[in-house]
C-alpha positions as CSV (number, residue, x, y, z in Angstrom):
1,M,109.4,105.4,80.6
2,R,105.7,107.4,80.7
3,V,103.3,107.4,83.5
4,R,100.5,104.9,83.0
5,R,97.5,106.4,82.1
6,P,94.1,105.4,83.7
7,A,92.1,103.0,81.8
8,F,88.7,104.9,80.7
9,N,85.9,102.7,81.6
10,D,83.1,102.9,79.4
11,N,80.9,100.1,80.9
12,F,78.8,102.3,83.1
13,H,76.6,104.9,81.2
14,E,73.0,106.0,80.0
15,E,71.8,103.1,78.2
16,N,72.7,100.4,81.3
17,A,72.6,102.9,84.1
18,D,70.8,100.1,86.5
19,Y,71.6,99.0,89.7
20,V,74.1,96.2,88.8
21,H,76.1,98.7,86.7
22,L,76.1,101.0,89.4
23,L,77.3,98.5,92.2
24,L,80.4,96.9,89.9
25,R,81.2,100.6,88.7
26,L,81.7,101.0,92.7
27,I,83.6,98.2,93.5
28,G,85.9,99.1,90.3
29,V,86.9,102.3,92.0
30,I,87.3,100.8,95.4
31,F,89.3,98.0,94.1
32,G,91.1,100.8,91.6
33,Q,92.0,103.3,94.9
34,A,93.2,100.0,97.1
35,G,95.5,99.4,94.5
36,F,97.2,102.7,94.2
37,Q,97.4,103.3,97.9
38,D,101.5,103.1,97.8
39,W,101.4,105.2,94.6
40,I,99.2,107.7,96.1
41,T,101.5,107.3,99.5
42,A,104.9,107.8,97.7
43,E,103.5,110.6,95.8
44,G,102.5,112.4,98.7
45,L,106.0,112.1,100.3
46,N,107.8,113.6,96.8
47,E,104.9,116.5,97.4
48,R,106.4,117.5,100.9
49,I,110.3,117.1,99.7
50,K,109.1,119.4,96.6
51,L,107.5,122.0,99.6
52,L,111.1,121.9,101.3
53,D,113.1,122.9,97.9
54,K,110.6,125.5,97.3
55,R,111.2,126.9,101.0
56,A,114.6,126.4,101.2
57,S,115.2,128.4,97.8
58,E,112.6,131.1,99.4
59,L,114.8,131.3,102.2
60,K,118.2,131.6,100.1
61,D,116.9,134.5,98.1
62,A,115.7,136.6,101.3
63,L,118.9,135.6,103.1
64,F,120.9,137.0,99.8
65,A,118.1,140.0,100.1
66,R,119.2,141.1,103.1
67,K,115.4,140.8,104.1
68,I,116.4,138.1,106.9
69,D,118.8,138.8,109.5
70,V,121.7,136.3,109.9
71,E,122.0,136.0,113.4
72,C,118.6,135.7,114.8
73,L,117.9,133.3,111.9
74,Q,120.6,130.8,113.5
75,T,119.6,131.5,117.0
76,T,116.6,130.5,116.1
77,A,117.4,127.7,113.8
78,T,119.8,126.3,116.9
79,A,117.0,126.5,119.4
80,I,114.4,124.4,117.3
81,L,117.3,121.8,116.5
82,S,118.0,121.6,120.2
83,L,114.5,120.7,120.7
84,F,115.1,117.8,118.2
85,F,118.2,116.5,117.9
86,E,118.4,115.6,121.6
87,N,121.6,114.3,122.5
88,D,122.6,115.2,119.5
89,E,120.9,112.9,117.4
90,H,117.1,112.4,115.7
91,K,115.4,109.3,114.6
92,S,113.0,110.2,111.9
93,P,109.8,108.6,111.1
94,G,110.3,105.1,109.8
95,A,114.1,105.4,109.8
96,A,116.7,102.5,110.7
97,Q,118.7,104.4,112.9
98,P,118.7,107.8,114.1
99,E,121.1,110.4,112.7
100,A,123.6,112.2,114.2
101,L,123.4,116.0,114.3
102,E,126.8,116.8,112.5
103,D,125.8,114.4,109.8
104,A,122.2,115.3,109.3
105,R,124.2,119.1,109.0
106,A,126.8,117.3,106.4
107,R,123.9,116.2,104.3
108,I,121.9,119.2,104.3
109,A,124.8,121.1,103.0
110,N,125.9,118.6,100.1
111,Q,122.2,118.3,99.2
112,Y,122.3,122.4,99.0
113,K,125.5,123.1,98.1
114,E,124.7,125.0,95.3
115,E,122.0,127.3,97.5
116,M,124.7,127.5,99.9
117,E,127.8,128.8,97.4
118,A,125.4,131.6,96.5
119,L,125.5,132.6,100.0
120,K,129.1,132.4,100.8
121,D,130.1,136.1,100.9
122,I,127.3,136.8,103.5
123,L,129.2,136.3,106.8
124,G,127.5,133.1,108.4
125,A,124.5,132.9,106.7
126,P,125.3,129.5,104.4
127,Q,125.5,127.8,108.6
128,A,122.4,129.7,109.5
129,F,120.5,128.8,106.0
130,R,121.7,124.9,106.6
131,D,120.1,124.7,110.4
132,S,117.4,126.3,109.1
133,V,116.4,123.8,106.4
134,L,117.5,121.3,108.3
135,A,114.9,122.4,111.2
136,F,112.1,122.7,108.3
137,E,112.8,119.2,107.2
138,T,113.1,117.8,110.7
139,A,109.8,119.6,111.8
140,A,108.5,118.0,108.5
141,G,109.2,113.9,109.4
142,L,110.9,113.6,106.2
143,G,114.6,113.5,107.8
144,A,116.9,111.7,105.5
145,R,114.6,110.8,102.9
146,D,114.4,111.6,99.3
147,K,112.4,112.0,96.0
148,T,111.4,108.5,95.1
149,T,110.8,107.9,91.8
150,I,108.0,105.6,90.7
151,Y,108.0,103.2,88.0
152,G,104.8,101.7,87.1
153,V,105.0,98.4,85.4
154,T,101.4,97.5,84.4
155,A,99.0,95.7,81.9
156,M,95.3,97.0,80.5
157,D,92.3,95.2,81.5
158,S,91.6,94.1,77.7
159,E,95.3,92.5,77.8
160,L,94.5,90.1,80.9
161,A,92.1,86.7,81.5
162,G,91.2,87.7,85.3
163,A,90.6,91.4,85.4
164,G,86.8,90.6,84.5
165,L,84.4,90.5,87.8
166,E,86.8,93.3,89.4
167,A,89.7,91.2,89.3
168,F,87.8,87.7,90.8
169,L,87.5,86.1,87.7
170,G,90.8,84.9,87.5
171,F,90.3,82.6,90.5
172,F,88.1,80.2,87.8
173,E,90.8,78.7,86.1
174,Q,94.6,78.1,86.4
175,I,95.1,78.9,82.7
176,F,93.7,82.6,83.5
177,R,96.0,83.2,86.2
178,D,98.9,81.7,84.1
179,H,97.6,83.5,81.2
180,D,97.9,87.1,83.3
181,Y,101.0,86.0,85.1
182,D,102.9,85.6,81.7
183,V,101.4,89.4,80.7
184,G,103.1,90.7,83.6
185,R,106.4,89.0,83.1
186,T,106.5,90.5,79.5
187,H,105.8,94.1,80.6
188,A,108.4,93.8,83.2
189,R,110.9,92.3,80.7
190,K,109.8,95.4,78.2
191,F,110.3,97.7,81.0
192,L,113.9,96.5,81.8
193,D,114.8,96.8,78.5
194,N,113.9,100.5,78.5
195,A,117.3,102.9,78.7
196,G,115.4,105.1,80.5
197,I,115.9,103.4,84.1
198,S,119.7,103.6,83.4
199,K,119.8,107.5,83.5
200,P,121.1,108.9,86.5
201,G,118.9,108.4,89.4
202,G,117.2,105.7,87.7
203,I,117.5,102.0,89.1
204,G,119.6,100.3,86.0
205,P,121.0,98.8,84.4
206,L,119.7,96.0,86.1
207,N,121.9,93.4,82.9
208,L,119.1,91.4,82.4
209,D,119.6,87.9,80.6
210,P,116.5,87.2,78.5
211,N,117.5,83.8,78.1
212,Q,117.2,83.0,81.9
213,A,113.6,81.7,82.1
214,A,111.6,81.4,78.7
215,I,107.7,83.0,78.9
216,R,105.4,80.6,77.8
217,P,103.6,81.9,74.6
218,I,100.5,84.1,75.5
219,E,96.8,82.7,74.5
220,H,95.9,85.9,73.3
221,R,92.4,84.2,73.0
222,L,91.9,85.3,76.6
223,D,93.1,88.6,76.4
224,G,89.9,90.7,77.9
225,L,88.2,87.7,78.7
226,R,84.6,88.1,80.3
227,L,82.6,86.4,82.3
228,S,79.7,85.2,79.9
229,H,82.8,83.4,78.4
230,V,83.8,81.2,80.7
231,P,83.1,77.5,80.6
232,V,79.4,76.9,81.3
233,G,80.4,74.3,84.1
234,D,82.6,77.0,85.9
235,L,79.7,79.1,85.8
236,A,77.3,76.9,87.1
237,Q,80.0,76.0,90.3
238,F,80.0,79.7,90.8
239,K,76.2,80.3,91.0
240,N,75.6,77.0,93.1
241,G,78.7,78.5,95.8
242,A,76.8,81.9,96.0
243,K,73.4,80.4,96.5
244,D,74.8,78.1,99.4
245,R,76.5,81.1,101.0
246,V,73.3,83.3,101.0
247,N,71.6,80.5,102.1
248,E,73.9,80.3,105.0
249,M,73.7,83.8,105.9
250,L,69.5,83.3,105.5
251,K,69.8,80.6,108.1
252,E,71.9,82.5,110.8
253,L,69.4,85.6,110.4
254,I,66.1,83.9,110.3
255,G,66.8,80.5,111.8
256,N,64.2,78.1,110.5
257,W,62.4,80.3,108.7
258,S,65.2,80.0,105.9
259,I,63.5,77.2,104.7
260,V,60.7,79.2,103.2
261,A,63.0,82.0,102.4
262,D,65.6,79.9,100.5
263,P,63.6,79.3,97.4
264,V,62.5,83.1,96.8
265,A,66.4,84.0,97.6
266,D,67.7,81.3,95.1
267,R,65.3,82.4,92.5
268,L,66.2,86.2,92.7
269,L,69.9,85.3,93.2
270,S,69.9,83.4,89.8
271,A,68.0,85.7,87.9
272,G,70.6,88.4,89.6
273,L,73.5,86.6,88.5
274,D,72.2,85.4,84.9
275,L,72.1,89.3,84.5
276,L,75.3,90.0,86.2
277,I,76.7,87.4,83.6
278,A,75.2,88.5,80.5
279,R,76.3,91.9,80.9
280,S,79.6,91.6,82.2
């Protein structure tokens, strides 16, 4: 599998750098950031685990080179672990159950068995290394966590019917949502057929049955649908609903004076929506 590259957006450039396009671009950035929040969180955890592995390797090298006194290191690690493992157990953030100290030590020994094997000829070094890495891990709030492999099953905006108007366009018609749902299922099936997910550390094999549920034929005429391509009746309903909402807001803000402001607001909003529809 390849990591999905960001979709390049060239809808905002020098020739159309007005407030309408600026607003649309900012909304797109906000939605995009929110959509990838879980991915960002998982990547952050992976970086912390990667740093722990780096520190463990550096500690092994220092012990092997006799740069650290093993007895002093063991004393320090034992003291730190006594703070975290009260009553010989510790519950990491997000963990369902606490982990016993001896279980945590066994887990670290297995996870870093190559480093401990390299230190076996130095009296007490493997144990001091194990307890120190466990102290590093616990202090970082990692606990029994491991690196997360992130799989992205995504589609480009040019393949979707409901991606326009910052992913709001799908609400205009059921057929738009059906189209995007089927595009998503198609991409998911291609992903499940990928041999890469069955490699060691992957999530497969998942034994997908391609005949279990048929996917409706995808209407490619809806790919990359733009707001200006939406049926006139739907656009009229959208504009009327926007006007009604603006009028309600004006009434809440200025009371009876909204009778005077409503016609002006309607004309401005109508012009703005027409411009938005024409340019999107």
